[in-house]
C-alpha positions as CSV (number, residue, x, y, z in Angstrom):
1,X,-40.0,-131.5,4.6
2,X,-40.7,-129.5,1.4
3,X,-39.3,-126.3,0.4
4,X,-40.8,-123.9,-2.1
5,X,-38.3,-121.3,-3.9
6,X,-39.8,-118.1,-5.5
7,X,-37.7,-117.5,-8.6
8,X,-38.0,-114.2,-10.9
9,X,-36.9,-115.1,-14.4
10,X,-35.9,-111.7,-16.1
11,X,-35.7,-113.0,-19.7
12,X,-37.5,-111.4,-22.8
13,X,-37.4,-114.5,-25.1
14,X,-40.6,-116.3,-24.3
15,X,-39.3,-119.6,-25.5
16,X,-36.4,-119.6,-23.1
17,X,-38.4,-118.2,-20.1
18,X,-40.9,-121.1,-21.0
19,X,-38.0,-123.9,-21.0
20,X,-36.9,-122.6,-17.6
21,X,-40.5,-122.8,-16.1
22,X,-40.3,-126.6,-17.5
23,X,-37.1,-127.3,-16.2
24,X,-37.8,-126.5,-12.5
25,X,-40.4,-128.7,-11.0
26,X,-43.8,-127.3,-9.4
27,X,-43.6,-130.1,-6.6
28,X,-41.6,-132.5,-5.0
29,X,-38.7,-132.1,-1.9
30,X,-37.9,-128.8,-3.7
31,X,-40.3,-126.8,-5.7
32,X,-40.4,-123.8,-7.4
33,X,-42.8,-120.9,-8.1
34,X,-41.9,-119.2,-11.2
35,X,-42.6,-115.6,-12.4
36,X,-41.6,-113.9,-15.5
37,X,-40.5,-110.4,-16.5
38,X,-39.3,-109.5,-20.3
39,X,-37.7,-106.0,-19.2
40,X,-35.6,-104.9,-16.6
41,X,-37.9,-102.2,-15.4
42,X,-40.7,-104.8,-15.0
43,X,-38.4,-106.8,-12.9
44,X,-37.3,-104.0,-10.6
45,X,-41.1,-103.4,-10.2
46,X,-42.0,-106.7,-9.0
47,X,-38.9,-107.2,-7.0
48,X,-40.1,-103.9,-5.2
49,X,-43.8,-105.7,-4.5
50,X,-42.8,-109.1,-3.9
51,X,-39.9,-111.3,-1.7
52,X,-38.1,-113.7,-4.2
53,X,-35.3,-116.2,-3.4
54,X,-33.2,-115.7,-6.4
55,X,-33.3,-114.2,-9.9
56,X,-32.2,-115.6,-13.0
57,X,-31.3,-112.7,-15.5
58,X,-30.6,-112.4,-19.1
59,X,-28.1,-109.4,-19.7
60,X,-29.5,-108.7,-22.9
61,X,-33.3,-106.9,-22.6
62,X,-35.1,-104.4,-24.8
63,X,-34.7,-101.5,-22.3
64,X,-30.9,-102.6,-20.9
65,X,-28.1,-104.3,-22.6
66,X,-25.1,-105.9,-21.2
67,X,-23.3,-105.4,-17.8
68,X,-25.3,-102.5,-17.0
69,X,-28.4,-104.6,-16.8
70,X,-26.7,-106.5,-13.9
71,X,-25.3,-103.4,-12.0
72,X,-29.0,-101.6,-12.3
73,X,-30.6,-104.6,-11.1
74,X,-27.7,-104.8,-7.9
75,X,-28.3,-101.3,-7.3
76,X,-32.1,-101.6,-7.0
77,X,-32.2,-105.1,-5.0
78,X,-28.6,-105.7,-3.6
79,X,-30.0,-108.7,-1.1
80,X,-31.5,-111.1,-3.8
81,X,-29.0,-113.7,-5.2
82,X,-28.6,-113.4,-9.2
83,X,-27.4,-116.0,-11.7
84,X,-26.8,-115.0,-15.0
85,X,-28.2,-116.1,-18.1
86,X,-25.5,-115.8,-21.1
87,X,-25.5,-116.7,-24.7
88,X,-22.5,-118.7,-26.0
89,X,-21.3,-115.2,-27.6
90,X,-21.6,-113.0,-24.2
91,X,-19.9,-115.6,-21.8
92,X,-17.1,-113.2,-20.8
93,X,-19.6,-110.8,-19.9
94,X,-21.3,-113.1,-17.5
95,X,-18.1,-114.1,-16.1
96,X,-17.4,-110.4,-15.5
97,X,-20.8,-110.0,-13.9
98,X,-19.8,-112.8,-11.4
99,X,-16.8,-111.3,-10.7
100,X,-18.9,-108.1,-9.7
101,X,-21.4,-110.2,-7.4
102,X,-23.6,-112.4,-9.3
103,X,-23.8,-115.7,-7.9
104,X,-23.0,-118.0,-10.9
105,X,-23.8,-118.0,-15.1
106,X,-25.3,-120.4,-17.0
107,X,-25.3,-120.6,-20.9
108,X,-28.6,-120.9,-22.5
109,X,-29.1,-124.0,-24.4
110,X,-26.7,-126.0,-22.3
111,X,-28.5,-126.1,-19.3
112,X,-30.7,-129.3,-18.4
113,X,-32.9,-129.4,-15.2
114,X,-30.8,-131.2,-12.7
115,X,-27.7,-128.5,-13.6
116,X,-30.3,-125.7,-13.2
117,X,-31.5,-126.9,-9.7
118,X,-28.1,-127.7,-8.7
119,X,-27.0,-124.4,-9.7
120,X,-30.0,-122.6,-8.0
121,X,-29.2,-124.3,-4.7
122,X,-25.5,-123.7,-4.7
123,X,-26.2,-120.3,-5.4
124,X,-28.4,-119.8,-2.4
125,X,-26.1,-121.5,-0.2
126,X,-23.2,-119.3,-1.4
127,X,-25.3,-116.3,-1.0
128,X,-26.5,-117.4,2.7
129,X,-22.8,-117.9,3.8
130,X,-21.8,-114.5,2.2
131,X,-24.5,-112.9,4.3
132,X,-23.3,-114.5,7.3
133,X,-19.8,-113.7,6.8
134,X,-21.1,-109.8,5.8
135,X,-22.8,-109.8,9.1
136,X,-19.7,-111.1,11.0
137,X,-17.4,-108.5,9.6
138,X,-20.1,-105.7,10.4
139,X,-19.9,-107.1,13.9
140,X,-16.3,-106.9,13.9
141,X,-16.3,-103.3,12.4
142,X,-18.8,-101.9,15.0
143,X,-16.8,-103.4,17.8
144,X,-13.6,-102.1,16.5
145,X,-15.1,-98.4,16.2
146,X,-16.7,-98.8,19.4
147,X,-13.6,-99.2,21.2
148,X,-11.2,-96.2,22.4
149,X,-8.1,-97.9,21.3
150,X,-6.6,-97.5,17.9
151,X,-6.7,-100.8,16.3
152,X,-4.6,-102.5,13.3
153,X,-4.3,-105.8,12.0
154,X,-1.6,-106.7,9.2
155,X,-1.5,-110.4,7.4
156,X,2.1,-111.9,6.8
157,X,2.3,-110.3,3.3
158,X,2.0,-106.7,5.3
159,X,-1.2,-106.1,3.7
160,X,-3.7,-104.1,6.3
161,X,-6.5,-106.2,6.8
162,X,-8.4,-103.9,9.2
163,X,-8.2,-100.9,11.0
164,X,-10.4,-98.5,13.0
165,X,-11.3,-94.8,12.7
166,X,-9.6,-94.5,16.2
167,X,-6.2,-95.8,14.7
168,X,-6.2,-93.2,12.0
169,X,-6.8,-90.4,14.5
170,X,-4.1,-91.5,16.8
171,X,-1.5,-91.6,14.1
172,X,-2.9,-88.9,12.0
173,X,-3.0,-91.0,9.0
174,X,-4.3,-89.4,5.8
175,X,-6.7,-91.2,3.8
176,X,-4.9,-91.8,0.7
177,X,-2.1,-94.0,2.8
178,X,-4.9,-95.9,4.4
179,X,-6.6,-97.0,0.8
180,X,-3.1,-98.4,-0.3
181,X,-3.5,-101.1,2.7
182,X,0.3,-101.3,2.7
183,X,2.0,-101.7,6.1
184,X,5.4,-100.3,4.5
185,X,3.7,-97.3,3.3
186,X,2.2,-96.9,6.9
187,X,5.4,-97.7,8.6
188,X,7.3,-94.7,6.8
189,X,4.6,-92.3,7.7
190,X,4.5,-93.1,11.2
191,X,8.2,-93.1,11.9
192,X,8.3,-89.4,11.4
193,X,6.1,-88.9,14.5
194,X,8.1,-90.8,17.3
195,X,10.9,-89.8,18.8
196,X,13.2,-92.8,18.3
197,X,12.3,-93.8,15.0
198,X,15.1,-96.4,14.5
199,X,14.3,-98.3,17.8
200,X,10.4,-98.3,16.9
201,X,11.2,-99.7,13.5
202,X,13.7,-102.4,14.7
203,X,11.0,-103.4,17.6
204,X,8.2,-103.6,15.0
205,X,10.2,-105.9,12.6
206,X,11.4,-108.1,15.6
207,X,7.8,-108.5,16.4
208,X,6.5,-109.4,12.9
209,X,9.4,-112.3,12.9
210,X,8.0,-113.7,16.5
211,X,5.1,-115.0,18.3
212,X,5.4,-113.2,21.2
213,X,2.9,-111.0,22.9
214,X,4.1,-107.5,23.7
215,X,3.2,-104.0,25.6
216,X,5.3,-101.1,25.7
217,X,5.0,-97.4,25.4
218,X,5.7,-95.1,22.3
219,X,6.7,-91.3,22.9
220,X,5.9,-88.8,20.3
221,X,7.7,-85.8,19.0
222,X,4.4,-83.6,20.0
223,X,4.9,-84.9,23.4
224,X,2.1,-87.6,23.5
225,X,2.7,-91.0,25.0
226,X,1.1,-94.4,23.3
227,X,0.7,-97.6,25.3
228,X,1.3,-100.3,22.7
229,X,0.1,-103.7,22.7
230,X,0.9,-106.3,20.1
231,X,0.0,-110.1,19.8
232,X,0.2,-112.6,16.8
233,X,-3.0,-113.7,14.9
234,X,-3.2,-117.3,14.8
235,X,-5.3,-119.9,12.9
236,X,-4.8,-123.6,13.7
237,X,-1.5,-122.7,15.3
238,X,0.2,-121.0,12.4
239,X,0.8,-117.0,12.6
240,X,-1.4,-115.3,9.9
241,X,-0.1,-111.7,11.0
242,X,-0.2,-109.6,13.9
243,X,-2.8,-107.3,15.7
244,X,-1.7,-104.0,17.1
245,X,-3.5,-102.0,19.8
246,X,-2.7,-98.4,20.7
247,X,-3.9,-96.4,23.6
248,X,-3.4,-92.5,24.1
249,X,-2.1,-92.7,27.8
250,X,-0.8,-89.1,27.6
251,X,-3.1,-87.6,30.2
252,X,-2.7,-90.6,32.7
253,X,0.9,-90.3,32.5
254,X,1.0,-86.8,33.0
255,X,-1.5,-87.1,36.0
256,X,1.0,-89.9,37.6
257,X,4.0,-87.4,37.4
258,X,1.9,-84.6,38.8
259,X,1.1,-87.1,41.5
260,X,4.6,-88.2,42.1
261,X,5.6,-84.6,42.1
262,X,2.9,-83.7,44.7
263,X,3.9,-86.8,46.9
264,X,7.5,-85.8,46.7
265,X,6.6,-82.1,47.9
266,X,4.5,-83.6,50.6
267,X,7.1,-86.0,51.7
268,X,9.6,-83.1,51.9
269,X,7.1,-81.1,53.8
270,X,6.1,-83.9,56.0
271,X,9.6,-85.0,56.8
272,X,10.7,-81.0,57.3
273,X,7.9,-80.3,59.9
274,X,9.2,-79.0,63.3
275,X,6.6,-81.1,65.1
276,X,6.8,-85.1,65.3
277,X,4.2,-86.2,62.7
278,X,2.1,-89.7,62.9
279,X,-0.6,-90.7,60.6
280,X,-2.9,-93.7,62.3
281,X,-6.1,-95.2,61.2
282,X,-9.1,-95.5,63.3
283,X,-7.9,-98.5,65.2
284,X,-4.5,-96.8,65.9
285,X,-2.1,-98.7,63.7
286,X,0.6,-96.3,62.5
287,X,0.6,-95.9,58.9
288,X,3.2,-93.1,58.2
289,X,5.7,-91.1,60.4
290,X,8.1,-88.5,59.5
291,X,11.8,-88.4,60.7
292,X,11.1,-86.3,63.7
293,X,9.1,-89.2,65.1
294,X,12.0,-91.4,64.5
295,X,14.5,-89.1,66.1
296,X,12.3,-88.4,69.1
297,X,11.4,-92.2,69.9
298,X,14.5,-93.9,69.0
299,X,12.7,-96.3,66.5
300,X,13.3,-96.7,62.8
301,X,10.4,-95.9,60.4
302,X,10.1,-99.6,59.2
303,X,9.7,-100.3,63.3
304,X,7.1,-97.8,63.8
305,X,4.8,-99.1,61.0
306,X,4.6,-102.2,62.4
307,X,3.3,-100.7,65.7
308,X,0.1,-98.6,67.1
309,X,-0.4,-95.5,68.9
310,X,-1.0,-97.6,72.1
311,X,2.8,-98.8,71.9
312,X,3.8,-95.3,72.2
313,X,1.2,-93.4,74.3
314,X,1.5,-94.0,78.0
315,X,-0.3,-90.9,79.5
316,X,-3.8,-91.5,77.9
317,X,-5.8,-95.1,78.0
318,X,-6.6,-96.6,74.8
319,X,-10.3,-96.3,75.5
320,X,-10.0,-92.7,75.8
321,X,-8.0,-92.2,72.7
322,X,-10.9,-93.8,70.9
323,X,-12.8,-91.0,72.6
324,X,-10.7,-88.5,71.3
325,X,-10.6,-89.8,67.6
326,X,-14.2,-89.7,67.6
327,X,-14.5,-86.1,68.8
328,X,-11.9,-85.0,65.9
329,X,-14.5,-84.8,63.1
330,X,-13.6,-84.4,59.5
331,X,-11.3,-81.4,58.6
332,X,-11.4,-80.1,62.6
333,X,-8.7,-80.5,65.0
334,X,-8.5,-81.5,69.0
335,X,-5.6,-81.0,71.0
336,X,-4.7,-83.2,74.0
337,X,-1.7,-83.7,76.3
338,X,-0.2,-86.8,77.1
339,X,3.1,-88.8,77.7
340,X,5.3,-90.9,75.0
341,X,7.7,-93.6,75.3
342,X,10.9,-93.9,74.0
343,X,12.6,-97.0,72.7
344,X,14.7,-97.1,75.9
345,X,11.6,-97.0,78.0
346,X,12.0,-93.3,79.1
347,X,9.0,-91.2,78.6
348,X,8.3,-87.4,78.0
349,X,5.2,-85.2,78.0
350,X,3.5,-84.1,74.8
351,X,0.9,-81.9,73.3
352,X,-0.7,-83.5,70.4
353,X,-3.0,-81.8,67.9
354,X,-5.1,-84.4,66.2
355,X,-6.8,-83.9,62.7
356,X,-9.3,-86.3,61.0
357,X,-9.2,-86.6,57.5
358,X,-10.5,-89.1,54.5
359,X,-7.6,-91.1,52.5
360,X,-9.2,-90.9,49.0
361,X,-7.3,-93.9,47.6
362,X,-8.8,-96.0,50.2
363,X,-11.8,-94.6,51.3
364,X,-11.3,-94.6,55.0
365,X,-10.5,-92.0,57.9
366,X,-7.2,-91.5,59.0
367,X,-5.9,-89.1,61.7
368,X,-3.0,-86.7,61.5
369,X,-1.4,-86.5,64.8
370,X,1.5,-83.7,65.6
371,X,3.2,-84.0,68.7
372,X,5.4,-81.6,70.5
373,X,7.9,-82.4,73.4
374,X,6.6,-79.9,76.2
375,X,9.1,-80.8,78.7
376,X,10.7,-77.6,79.0
377,X,7.2,-76.0,79.2
378,X,6.2,-78.5,82.0
379,X,9.3,-78.0,83.9
380,X,8.7,-74.2,83.8
381,X,5.1,-74.7,85.1
382,X,6.4,-76.8,87.9
383,X,9.1,-73.9,88.6
384,X,6.7,-71.4,88.9
385,X,4.3,-73.4,90.9
386,X,7.2,-74.0,93.5
387,X,8.1,-70.2,93.6
388,X,4.4,-69.2,94.0
389,X,4.2,-71.6,97.3
390,X,7.0,-70.0,98.9
């Protein structure tokens, strides 16, 4: 399959431009369409209106000289690969141009057709590879910036390879330190922020010397809490450096502490209640009890959590209990009387107030049943009834 390449020759020497045209075939597996420009301004105008695959550029033009020629051209059209055409006396300038982004350079008068064609094809191949690398780098950086975590990658020589803005924000790192790309300077700055700098540094050094994957938390002097994840960068089984990921978990940790505090307060109130309190689900399985229930029935808490309301309640049939639970709407309570059975088989009358609520963690309905021993009340009612009969 034939391939045609469009080449722009920027050369003010007509003889040199014609020689290039003669060296590049217009037919064959690889053919060339050649256009010429004698001035830099003319070349930029042509590039603005047409698509070219490659530019052959002489650095010495009537309207531009030396490296400025290449730099101005790159500023105008950065996406088109360039091969610099140099004279024997300005080869050093050509080498500098390659260091600044030109694909290659050729010394005029020393180039044959096969060498020129090979140089052009190699330049196009390198340019394509570089474009793919840049695209991969762009995708990687976009991915890094899209994450909520702070990311840092450091090679085996202590050079910072990659980081995202979130990393700089979390650690409050100034641009001057980031520009050094030096991990030691970075460590010296961040050590001042953590509560245990010696332990922090020791852990970092240990991880750099290992292939371990690690996760821990870091406490800051300003009360922030970071979750740190670290893993080695591997290439063909060889460690090339280490990646660090940092997530600010301050709010999550504080919320967990508030939850634990709230649960502790609830448990204190729950266990200190005057009534015997049992929490069960819609099928009657017991989910929690306070100490009063244990004392009243003679079971341990662990034993009761394996039982159901039907194992305790003897005064109301299970089918009727289901009706009671259905009548207890969310946030509303209903009071019933029943009879509870102790571990030793004895029973006693109770008054139970049932309240239905939603367990937000499980998304299901639960029932809060507060029971009170009404033995004395029943005895008093019986005594009163007996006295009235007399």
